[in-house]
C-alpha positions in Angstrom: 13.9 -77.3 -96.5 10.3 -77.4 -95.4 7.9 -77.1 -98.3 5.2 -74.4 -98.6 2.4 -77.2 -98.6 3.8 -78.6 -95.4 4.3 -75.0 -93.9 0.6 -74.1 -94.5 -0.8 -77.2 -93.3 1.2 -77.0 -90.1 0.4 -73.6 -89.5 -2.7 -72.1 -87.5 -5.4 -71.9 -89.7 -6.1 -68.2 -89.1 -4.2 -65.1 -88.0 -5.1 -63.9 -84.7 -5.0 -60.3 -84.9 -6.0 -59.8 -81.1 -2.2 -60.5 -80.4 0.5 -57.5 -80.6 3.7 -59.0 -81.3 6.4 -57.3 -80.0 9.4 -59.8 -80.7 9.5 -63.4 -82.3 9.1 -64.9 -78.8 6.6 -62.3 -77.3 3.1 -62.0 -78.3 0.7 -60.1 -76.1 -3.1 -60.1 -75.6 -3.1 -56.3 -74.6 -6.8 -56.5 -73.5 -5.8 -58.5 -70.6 -2.2 -57.4 -69.9 -1.1 -56.0 -66.4 2.6 -54.5 -66.5 5.2 -55.8 -64.2 7.7 -53.7 -62.3 10.1 -54.1 -64.9 8.0 -52.8 -67.6 7.0 -49.8 -65.7 10.9 -49.2 -65.2 11.4 -49.8 -68.9 8.8 -47.3 -69.6 10.2 -44.5 -67.7 13.4 -44.9 -69.7 11.6 -45.3 -73.0 10.2 -41.9 -72.3 13.3 -40.1 -71.2 15.2 -41.8 -74.3 11.8 -39.9 -76.7 12.6 -36.7 -74.9 16.2 -36.9 -75.5 15.0 -37.4 -79.7 13.0 -34.2 -79.3 9.8 -35.9 -79.1 8.3 -34.3 -75.9 9.0 -34.2 -72.3 10.8 -36.3 -70.0 9.2 -38.9 -67.7 9.4 -36.1 -64.8 7.6 -33.4 -66.7 5.0 -35.9 -67.3 4.8 -36.7 -63.6 4.6 -33.2 -62.4 1.6 -32.4 -65.2 -0.2 -35.4 -63.7 0.5 -34.8 -60.0 -1.4 -31.2 -60.9 -4.4 -32.7 -62.5 -4.7 -35.0 -59.8 -4.8 -32.2 -57.1 -6.8 -30.1 -59.3 -4.2 -27.2 -59.7 -4.1 -27.3 -63.2 -7.7 -28.9 -63.6 -10.7 -26.6 -64.2 -12.9 -29.7 -62.7 -10.9 -29.8 -59.3 -9.1 -32.3 -57.6 -9.7 -35.8 -58.1 -11.4 -38.0 -55.4 -9.3 -40.5 -53.4 -11.8 -42.8 -54.5 -11.5 -42.0 -58.3 -10.3 -44.9 -60.2 -7.6 -43.0 -62.0 -6.2 -42.1 -58.5 -7.1 -45.4 -56.6 -6.3 -48.3 -59.0 -3.4 -47.0 -60.9 0.3 -46.5 -60.1 2.1 -43.3 -61.4 3.8 -45.0 -64.7 -0.1 -45.8 -65.4 -1.5 -42.4 -64.9 1.4 -41.1 -67.2 0.8 -43.0 -69.7 -2.7 -41.8 -69.9 -1.3 -38.5 -69.9 1.2 -39.0 -72.5 -1.3 -40.6 -75.1 -3.7 -37.8 -74.7 -1.2 -34.7 -74.8 2.4 -35.7 -76.3 0.9 -35.9 -79.8 2.4 -39.6 -79.8 -0.9 -41.1 -80.3 -1.0 -41.0 -84.2 2.7 -42.5 -84.3 1.9 -45.1 -82.1 -1.3 -46.1 -83.4 0.1 -46.1 -86.7 3.1 -48.5 -85.8 0.5 -50.9 -84.1 -1.6 -51.1 -87.5 1.7 -51.2 -89.7 3.1 -53.9 -87.3 -0.4 -55.9 -87.3 -0.7 -55.7 -91.4 3.2 -57.0 -91.9 2.6 -59.8 -89.7 -0.8 -60.9 -91.2 0.4 -60.4 -94.8 3.6 -62.4 -93.7 1.0 -65.3 -92.2 1.8 -68.5 -91.6 5.3 -67.7 -91.9 7.0 -65.6 -89.0 6.5 -61.7 -88.6 9.1 -60.0 -90.6 11.8 -58.0 -88.7 10.1 -54.4 -90.0 7.0 -55.3 -87.8 9.1 -55.5 -84.3 11.0 -52.5 -85.3 7.9 -50.4 -86.1 7.0 -51.1 -82.2 9.9 -50.9 -80.8 10.0 -46.9 -80.0 6.6 -47.6 -78.2 6.6 -51.0 -76.8 6.5 -50.2 -73.2 4.6 -47.1 -73.7 1.6 -49.3 -75.3 2.1 -52.2 -72.7 1.6 -49.4 -69.8 -1.4 -47.6 -71.3 -2.8 -51.0 -71.9 -2.2 -51.9 -68.6 -3.7 -49.1 -67.0 -6.9 -49.0 -69.2 -7.4 -52.7 -68.0 -7.2 -52.0 -64.3 -10.2 -49.3 -64.7 -14.0 -49.8 -64.8 -16.0 -49.2 -68.0 -17.4 -45.9 -68.5 -20.7 -45.3 -67.2 -22.2 -44.5 -70.9 -22.4 -48.0 -72.6 -22.4 -46.5 -76.1 -19.6 -44.6 -77.5 -18.7 -42.8 -80.8 -15.9 -42.3 -83.2 -15.3 -40.2 -86.1 -13.1 -41.5 -89.1 -13.5 -41.8 -93.1 -16.1 -44.0 -94.7 -13.5 -45.5 -96.8 -11.7 -46.9 -93.3 -15.0 -48.6 -92.8 -14.9 -51.0 -95.7 -14.8 -53.9 -93.9 -17.4 -53.1 -91.5 -20.0 -55.0 -93.2 -22.9 -56.5 -91.1 -22.6 -59.8 -89.0 -18.6 -59.2 -89.7 -16.0 -59.3 -86.7 -13.3 -56.8 -87.0 -10.2 -56.7 -84.5 -8.8 -53.3 -84.0 -4.9 -53.2 -84.0 -4.6 -49.7 -82.6 -6.0 -47.9 -79.6 -9.5 -47.0 -80.1 -10.3 -43.4 -79.0 -14.1 -42.4 -78.6 -16.2 -40.0 -77.0 -18.6 -40.8 -74.5 -20.5 -37.3 -74.9 -23.1 -38.5 -77.4 -21.5 -37.1 -80.4 -18.3 -37.1 -82.3 -15.9 -34.2 -81.1 -16.0 -31.9 -84.0 -12.3 -32.2 -84.6 -12.6 -35.8 -85.4 -15.6 -35.9 -87.3 -15.4 -37.5 -90.6 -17.6 -39.0 -93.3 -17.8 -42.5 -91.0 -19.2 -42.9 -87.8 -18.7 -46.0 -85.5 -21.4 -46.2 -82.5 -19.7 -48.9 -80.1 -21.4 -50.7 -77.4 -19.1 -51.9 -74.5 -18.9 -53.0 -71.1 -15.0 -53.0 -70.4 -13.8 -49.3 -71.9 -12.7 -46.9 -69.6 -13.3 -43.1 -69.3 -9.8 -41.5 -69.5 -10.9 -37.9 -69.7 -9.7 -36.4 -66.4 -6.3 -37.4 -67.4 -6.8 -36.0 -70.9 -5.6 -32.7 -72.3 -9.4 -32.0 -73.2 -11.3 -33.6 -70.3 -14.6 -32.2 -71.8 -14.1 -34.4 -75.0 -15.4 -37.6 -72.5 -12.8 -39.6 -74.1 -13.3 -43.2 -73.7 -10.0 -45.7 -74.9 -10.1 -49.4 -75.8 -6.7 -51.3 -76.0 -5.2 -52.8 -78.8 -6.8 -55.9 -80.0 -10.4 -55.1 -79.2 -12.8 -57.3 -81.0 -15.8 -55.4 -82.7 -18.7 -57.3 -84.1 -20.7 -55.5 -86.5 -24.5 -55.2 -85.7 -25.7 -52.4 -88.3 -24.4 -50.7 -91.2 -26.1 -47.8 -92.8 -24.8 -45.6 -96.0 -26.1 -42.6 -97.1 -24.9 -40.3 -100.2 -25.7 -36.6 -100.5 -24.6 -33.8 -102.9 -21.8 -31.7 -101.3 -20.5 -28.7 -103.4 -21.9 -30.5 -106.5 -20.2 -33.8 -105.5 -21.7 -37.1 -104.3 -20.4 -37.8 -100.8 -21.3 -41.1 -99.3 -21.2 -41.5 -95.2 -21.2 -44.6 -93.3 -22.5 -45.4 -90.0 -21.7 -48.7 -88.2 -23.4 -49.5 -85.0 -20.9 -52.6 -83.3 -20.7 -54.2 -80.3 -17.2 -55.2 -78.6 -17.5 -59.1 -78.0 -13.9 -59.9 -76.5 
């Protein structure tokens, strides 16, 4: 039996958080991923399987919803231009993946699974990821892959600085000069502020050159959602903390300014 010292000596020096591990044999850099035909087919089956489990509509229903957005029949913004990257650059499955992420109430569960899987693998390093890490991702694996593929085929948003609201305690690791890898999808707004529904005591300001605007295929296109894929690497350029009295209690708010560097 290999002893602990030898195992650590032979292992990689650091855990690579930019990779998403779907199985013992499959670790994927989702920031560069492109879905193949087999993955697209598996995605459709996965969506239908969730529908049978009463977790949303089936693939055909989502495809019809996307068609309505593209044609303008169900959009306040009119039809998508034939030259719009959401129409020109993507296949149907990738457009459906974007629509599902923004409308099917799946993003919390899917991002929670990505965080859980990454944490379990990090804690196990340098040993192999535990089975629970793969089980967490199994219901969403192909949705994660196809959505990442869509993001990687779209041009970056015109707004170079985007915003995200969160809880201040979530930003404890975001100290000046630190580099942080986001395990889940990173939803942000290009509108210059954080949407009311997503405001908290923490604010992330992210400068990027790669994350695309998906708003026109979103349930709330006016929010100007810009979405970054799992494994995005962020460098903290500035951190500011401010404490104020709210209802007689000290409340600390945190703002971090970052640059995506992968």
